[in-house]
MOPAC internal coordinates of N, CA, C and O (Angstrom, degrees):
PM7 1SCF
backbone

  N    0.0000 0     0.00 0     0.00 0    0    0    0
  C    1.4200 1     0.00 0     0.00 0    1    0    0
  C    1.5136 1   108.59 1     0.00 0    2    1    0
  O    1.2310 1   120.87 1   -19.38 1    3    2    1
  N    1.3250 1   115.94 1   160.62 1    3    2    1
  C    1.4582 1   121.45 1   178.93 1    5    3    2
  C    1.5175 1   109.39 1  -134.22 1    6    5    3
  O    1.2310 1   120.42 1   -45.20 1    7    6    5
  N    1.3203 1   116.80 1   134.80 1    7    6    5
  C    1.4594 1   119.98 1   179.20 1    9    7    6
  C    1.5240 1   110.44 1   -72.43 1   10    9    7
  O    1.2310 1   120.40 1   -29.32 1   11   10    9
  N    1.3278 1   116.84 1   150.68 1   11   10    9
  C    1.4623 1   121.28 1   177.22 1   13   11   10
  C    1.5208 1   111.80 1  -100.95 1   14   13   11
  O    1.2310 1   120.32 1   167.50 1   15   14   13
  N    1.3397 1   117.00 1   -12.50 1   15   14   13
  C    1.4717 1   124.75 1   173.53 1   17   15   14
  C    1.5281 1   106.97 1  -148.57 1   18   17   15
  O    1.2310 1   120.24 1    -8.26 1   19   18   17
  N    1.3161 1   117.15 1   171.74 1   19   18   17
  C    1.4625 1   119.39 1   173.33 1   21   19   18
  C    1.5229 1   109.29 1   -69.34 1   22   21   19
  O    1.2310 1   119.68 1   -44.72 1   23   22   21
  N    1.3125 1   118.22 1   135.28 1   23   22   21
  C    1.4662 1   121.62 1  -178.75 1   25   23   22
  C    1.5211 1   110.78 1  -134.66 1   26   25   23
  O    1.2310 1   120.83 1   -22.68 1   27   26   25
  N    1.3262 1   116.01 1   157.32 1   27   26   25
  C    1.4597 1   121.09 1   177.88 1   29   27   26
  C    1.5229 1   110.55 1   -95.62 1   30   29   27
  O    1.2310 1   121.23 1   -28.67 1   31   30   29
  N    1.3208 1   115.25 1   151.33 1   31   30   29
  C    1.4548 1   123.04 1   176.93 1   33   31   30
  C    1.5237 1   106.32 1  -105.87 1   34   33   31
  O    1.2310 1   120.18 1   -51.46 1   35   34   33
  N    1.3182 1   117.26 1   128.54 1   35   34   33
  C    1.4651 1   121.22 1  -177.91 1   37   35   34
  C    1.5231 1   111.15 1  -112.95 1   38   37   35
  O    1.2310 1   120.59 1   -19.91 1   39   38   37
  N    1.3284 1   116.47 1   160.09 1   39   38   37
  C    1.4662 1   120.57 1  -176.90 1   41   39   38
  C    1.5228 1   113.45 1   -86.51 1   42   41   39
  O    1.2310 1   119.81 1  -179.72 1   43   42   41
  N    1.3061 1   117.96 1     0.28 1   43   42   41
  C    1.4636 1   123.56 1   175.07 1   45   43   42
  C    1.5276 1   107.03 1  -157.14 1   46   45   43
  O    1.2310 1   119.47 1   -19.57 1   47   46   45
  N    1.3246 1   118.61 1   160.43 1   47   46   45
  C    1.4636 1   121.12 1  -174.50 1   49   47   46
  C    1.5292 1   114.65 1   -80.94 1   50   49   47
  O    1.2310 1   120.62 1  -130.16 1   51   50   49
  N    1.3458 1   116.43 1    49.84 1   51   50   49
  C    1.4589 1   121.04 1   177.82 1   53   51   50
  C    1.5223 1   109.09 1  -142.12 1   54   53   51
  O    1.2310 1   120.05 1   -34.30 1   55   54   53
  N    1.3157 1   117.50 1   145.70 1   55   54   53
  C    1.4629 1   122.67 1  -178.12 1   57   55   54
  C    1.5198 1   112.77 1   -60.04 1   58   57   55
  O    1.2310 1   119.64 1   144.43 1   59   58   57
  N    1.3207 1   118.28 1   -35.57 1   59   58   57
  C    1.4632 1   120.79 1  -176.07 1   61   59   58
  C    1.5285 1   113.56 1   -78.03 1   62   61   59
  O    1.2310 1   119.75 1   178.25 1   63   62   61
  N    1.3263 1   118.08 1    -1.75 1   63   62   61
  C    1.4660 1   121.48 1  -179.84 1   65   63   62
  C    1.5232 1   111.50 1   -80.55 1   66   65   63
  O    1.2310 1   121.26 1   -17.79 1   67   66   65
  N    1.3149 1   115.20 1   162.21 1   67   66   65
  C    1.4644 1   121.38 1  -175.94 1   69   67   66
  C    1.5290 1   112.45 1   -65.05 1   70   69   67
  O    1.2310 1   121.23 1   -37.76 1   71   70   69
  N    1.3413 1   115.26 1   142.24 1   71   70   69
  C    1.4613 1   121.68 1   172.85 1   73   71   70
  C    1.5180 1   107.67 1   -83.10 1   74   73   71
  O    1.2310 1   120.25 1   -51.45 1   75   74   73
  N    1.3454 1   117.12 1   128.55 1   75   74   73
  C    1.4611 1   120.67 1  -177.66 1   77   75   74
  C    1.5267 1   113.04 1  -113.03 1   78   77   75
  O    1.2310 1   120.31 1   167.67 1   79   78   77
  N    1.3287 1   117.02 1   -12.33 1   79   78   77
  C    1.4682 1   121.60 1   179.37 1   81   79   78
  C    1.5269 1   108.10 1  -171.31 1   82   81   79
  O    1.2310 1   120.54 1     3.72 1   83   82   81
  N    1.3313 1   116.58 1  -176.28 1   83   82   81
  C    1.4594 1   121.59 1   177.49 1   85   83   82
  C    1.5235 1   109.26 1  -149.62 1   86   85   83
  O    1.2310 1   121.15 1   -29.02 1   87   86   85
  N    1.3241 1   115.40 1   150.98 1   87   86   85
  C    1.4657 1   122.02 1   173.77 1   89   87   86
  C    1.5170 1   107.83 1  -114.05 1   90   89   87
  O    1.2310 1   120.56 1   -43.73 1   91   90   89
  N    1.3214 1   116.54 1   136.27 1   91   90   89
  C    1.4565 1   121.57 1   177.01 1   93   91   90
  C    1.5297 1   110.49 1   -78.14 1   94   93   91
  O    1.2310 1   120.54 1   -14.03 1   95   94   93
  N    1.3068 1   116.58 1   165.97 1   95   94   93
  C    1.4582 1   121.42 1   174.90 1   97   95   94
  C    1.5247 1   109.43 1   -59.43 1   98   97   95
  O    1.2310 1   120.59 1   -40.22 1   99   98   97
  N    1.3125 1   116.48 1   139.78 1   99   98   97
  C    1.4694 1   124.04 1  -179.97 1  101   99   98
  C    1.5284 1   113.89 1    68.56 1  102  101   99
  O    1.2310 1   119.87 1  -163.46 1  103  102  101
  N    1.3144 1   117.85 1    16.54 1  103  102  101
  C    1.4647 1   120.14 1   176.86 1  105  103  102
  C    1.5213 1   109.59 1   -82.35 1  106  105  103
  O    1.2310 1   120.72 1   -45.47 1  107  106  105
  N    1.3185 1   116.22 1   134.53 1  107  106  105
  C    1.4680 1   121.50 1   178.77 1  109  107  106
  C    1.5181 1   109.87 1   -90.55 1  110  109  107
  O    1.2310 1   121.05 1   -33.67 1  111  110  109
  N    1.3397 1   115.59 1   146.33 1  111  110  109
  C    1.4562 1   120.58 1   179.11 1  113  111  110
  C    1.5201 1   109.41 1  -157.24 1  114  113  111
  O    1.2310 1   121.19 1   -17.44 1  115  114  113
  N    1.3200 1   115.34 1   162.56 1  115  114  113
  C    1.4643 1   121.24 1   174.24 1  117  115  114
  C    1.5184 1   107.81 1   -99.31 1  118  117  115
  O    1.2310 1   120.80 1   -41.40 1  119  118  117
  N    1.3169 1   116.07 1   138.60 1  119  118  117
  C    1.4552 1   119.86 1  -179.91 1  121  119  118
  C    1.5108 1   111.20 1  -146.14 1  122  121  119
  O    1.2310 1   121.34 1   -22.45 1  123  122  121
  N    1.3167 1   115.05 1   157.55 1  123  122  121
  C    1.4605 1   121.42 1   176.23 1  125  123  122
  C    1.5188 1   109.19 1   -83.45 1  126  125  123
  O    1.2310 1   120.65 1   -10.44 1  127  126  125
  N    1.2975 1   116.36 1   169.56 1  127  126  125
  C    1.4581 1   120.85 1   175.65 1  129  127  126
  C    1.5253 1   109.32 1   -58.41 1  130  129  127
  O    1.2310 1   120.65 1   -31.47 1  131  130  129
  N    1.3100 1   116.37 1   148.53 1  131  130  129
  C    1.4603 1   120.88 1  -178.26 1  133  131  130
  C    1.5181 1   111.50 1   -74.68 1  134  133  131
  O    1.2310 1   121.48 1   -32.04 1  135  134  133
  N    1.3144 1   114.77 1   147.96 1  135  134  133
  C    1.4653 1   120.22 1   175.52 1  137  135  134
  C    1.5251 1   108.52 1   -86.39 1  138  137  135
  O    1.2310 1   120.40 1    -4.16 1  139  138  137
  N    1.3004 1   116.84 1   175.84 1  139  138  137
  C    1.4505 1   121.53 1   180.00 1  141  139  138
  C    1.5182 1   114.37 1   -70.69 1  142  141  139
  O    1.2310 1   120.25 1   169.56 1  143  142  141
  N    1.3412 1   117.13 1   -10.44 1  143  142  141
  C    1.4672 1   119.94 1  -177.63 1  145  143  142
  C    1.5272 1   113.21 1   -93.73 1  146  145  143
  O    1.2310 1   119.76 1  -169.68 1  147  146  145
  N    1.3227 1   118.06 1    10.32 1  147  146  145
  C    1.4599 1   120.65 1   177.50 1  149  147  146
  C    1.5120 1   114.84 1    81.82 1  150  149  147
  O    1.2310 1   120.17 1  -161.31 1  151  150  149
  N    1.3230 1   117.29 1    18.69 1  151  150  149
  C    1.4642 1   121.55 1   178.49 1  153  151  150
  C    1.5222 1   110.12 1  -120.94 1  154  153  151
  O    1.2310 1   121.23 1   -31.79 1  155  154  153
  N    1.3249 1   115.25 1   148.21 1  155  154  153
  C    1.4586 1   121.96 1   177.99 1  157  155  154
  C    1.5209 1   107.84 1  -120.65 1  158  157  155
  O    1.2310 1   120.29 1   -48.99 1  159  158  157
  N    1.3244 1   117.05 1   131.01 1  159  158  157
  C    1.4627 1   120.94 1   178.81 1  161  159  158
  C    1.5263 1   108.74 1   -79.64 1  162  161  159
  O    1.2310 1   120.54 1   -48.57 1  163  162  161
  N    1.3459 1   116.57 1   131.43 1  163  162  161
  C    1.4643 1   121.59 1  -179.30 1  165  163  162
  C    1.5243 1   112.22 1  -125.03 1  166  165  163
  O    1.2310 1   120.04 1  -169.32 1  167  166  165
  N    1.3102 1   117.53 1    10.68 1  167  166  165
  C    1.4566 1   123.38 1   178.41 1  169  167  166
  C    1.5159 1   108.57 1  -177.14 1  170  169  167
  O    1.2310 1   120.58 1    -0.58 1  171  170  169
  N    1.3254 1   116.49 1   179.42 1  171  170  169
  C    1.4638 1   118.88 1  -175.51 1  173  171  170
  C    1.5298 1   112.23 1   -59.48 1  174  173  171
  O    1.2310 1   119.39 1   141.85 1  175  174  173
  N    1.3087 1   118.77 1   -38.15 1  175  174  173
  C    1.4678 1   122.48 1   174.81 1  177  175  174
  C    1.5257 1   109.97 1  -137.33 1  178  177  175
  O    1.2310 1   120.93 1  -131.99 1  179  178  177
  N    1.3300 1   115.83 1    48.01 1  179  178  177
  C    1.4668 1   121.32 1  -179.80 1  181  179  178
  C    1.5203 1   109.97 1  -133.97 1  182  181  179
  O    1.2310 1   121.04 1   -46.28 1  183  182  181
  N    1.3312 1   115.62 1   133.72 1  183  182  181
  C    1.4606 1   121.36 1  -176.45 1  185  183  182
  C    1.5230 1   110.15 1  -137.04 1  186  185  183
  O    1.2310 1   120.28 1   -32.86 1  187  186  185
  N    1.3282 1   117.08 1   147.14 1  187  186  185
  C    1.4584 1   123.19 1   174.66 1  189  187  186
  C    1.5187 1   108.48 1  -128.70 1  190  189  187
  O    1.2310 1   120.96 1   -20.10 1  191  190  189
  N    1.3218 1   115.77 1   159.90 1  191  190  189
  C    1.4542 1   120.70 1   176.37 1  193  191  190
  C    1.5295 1   110.48 1   -73.60 1  194  193  191
  O    1.2310 1   120.20 1   -32.51 1  195  194  193
  N    1.3053 1   117.22 1   147.49 1  195  194  193
  C    1.4677 1   120.62 1   176.31 1  197  195  194
  C    1.5258 1   111.05 1   -86.13 1  198  197  195
  O    1.2310 1   120.11 1   171.48 1  199  198  197
  N    1.3152 1   117.40 1    -8.52 1  199  198  197
  C    1.4701 1   120.71 1  -177.83 1  201  199  198
  C    1.5232 1   112.29 1   -60.19 1  202  201  199
  O    1.2310 1   119.88 1   144.83 1  203  202  201
  N    1.3216 1   117.83 1   -35.17 1  203  202  201
  C    1.4594 1   121.56 1  -177.04 1  205  203  202
  C    1.5259 1   112.72 1  -116.95 1  206  205  203
  O    1.2310 1   120.42 1  -159.72 1  207  206  205
  N    1.2984 1   116.80 1    20.28 1  207  206  205
  C    1.4656 1   121.37 1   174.78 1  209  207  206
  C    1.5240 1   107.41 1  -125.05 1  210  209  207
  O    1.2310 1   119.53 1   -36.68 1  211  210  209
  N    1.3113 1   118.50 1   143.32 1  211  210  209
  C    1.4599 1   120.77 1  -175.56 1  213  211  210
  C    1.5199 1   112.91 1   -70.48 1  214  213  211
  O    1.2310 1   121.43 1   -23.24 1  215  214  213
  N    1.3002 1   114.87 1   156.76 1  215  214  213
  C    1.4613 1   120.40 1   174.66 1  217  215  214
  C    1.5158 1   108.09 1   -73.62 1  218  217  215
  O    1.2310 1   120.49 1   -44.66 1  219  218  217
  N    1.3242 1   116.68 1   135.34 1  219  218  217
  C    1.4643 1   120.86 1   178.47 1  221  219  218
  C    1.5144 1   108.90 1   -70.10 1  222  221  219
  O    1.2310 1   120.42 1   -48.54 1  223  222  221
  N    1.3118 1   116.80 1   131.46 1  223  222  221
  C    1.4630 1   121.25 1   179.83 1  225  223  222
  C    1.5069 1   112.30 1  -110.62 1  226  225  223
  O    1.2310 1   120.38 1   171.38 1  227  226  225
  N    1.3268 1   116.88 1    -8.62 1  227  226  225
  C    1.4613 1   120.47 1   176.93 1  229  227  226
  C    1.5170 1   108.89 1  -153.58 1  230  229  227
  O    1.2310 1   121.32 1   -19.15 1  231  230  229
  N    1.3127 1   115.09 1   160.85 1  231  230  229
  C    1.4530 1   121.64 1  -179.09 1  233  231  230
  C    1.5213 1   108.26 1  -122.48 1  234  233  231
  O    1.2310 1   120.45 1   -46.43 1  235  234  233
  N    1.3045 1   116.74 1   133.57 1  235  234  233
  C    1.4475 1   122.15 1   176.00 1  237  235  234
  C    1.5222 1   108.32 1  -107.30 1  238  237  235
  O    1.2310 1   120.40 1   -55.72 1  239  238  237
  N    1.3134 1   116.85 1   124.28 1  239  238  237
  C    1.4658 1   120.86 1   178.26 1  241  239  238
  C    1.5217 1   108.99 1   -87.49 1  242  241  239
  O    1.2310 1   120.91 1   -47.83 1  243  242  241
  N    1.3084 1   115.86 1   132.17 1  243  242  241
  C    1.4614 1   120.93 1   178.30 1  245  243  242
  C    1.5196 1   108.85 1  -110.76 1  246  245  243
  O    1.2310 1   120.17 1   -54.78 1  247  246  245
  N    1.3014 1   117.27 1   125.22 1  247  246  245
  C    1.4669 1   121.34 1   177.00 1  249  247  246
  C    1.5088 1   108.81 1   -87.74 1  250  249  247
  O    1.2310 1   120.37 1   -44.54 1  251  250  249
  N    1.3324 1   116.90 1   135.46 1  251  250  249
  C    1.4624 1   118.86 1   179.08 1  253  251  250
  C    1.4980 1   111.81 1   -99.52 1  254  253  251
  O    1.2310 1   120.10 1   180.00 1  255  254  253

């Protein structure tokens, strides 16, 4: 996925939670499907808003 604006990364899927990092505009990242609350998980305890990230249209399976 690629951000459409600069966004903050939070430690839980709520606006009032701590900011732990940030992504610049046009930054690419891997993320999980979005939850119903408008947040997408991008790490073990990292979340971004879905407002400025595109909707996933396909899923790539990675074999470990």
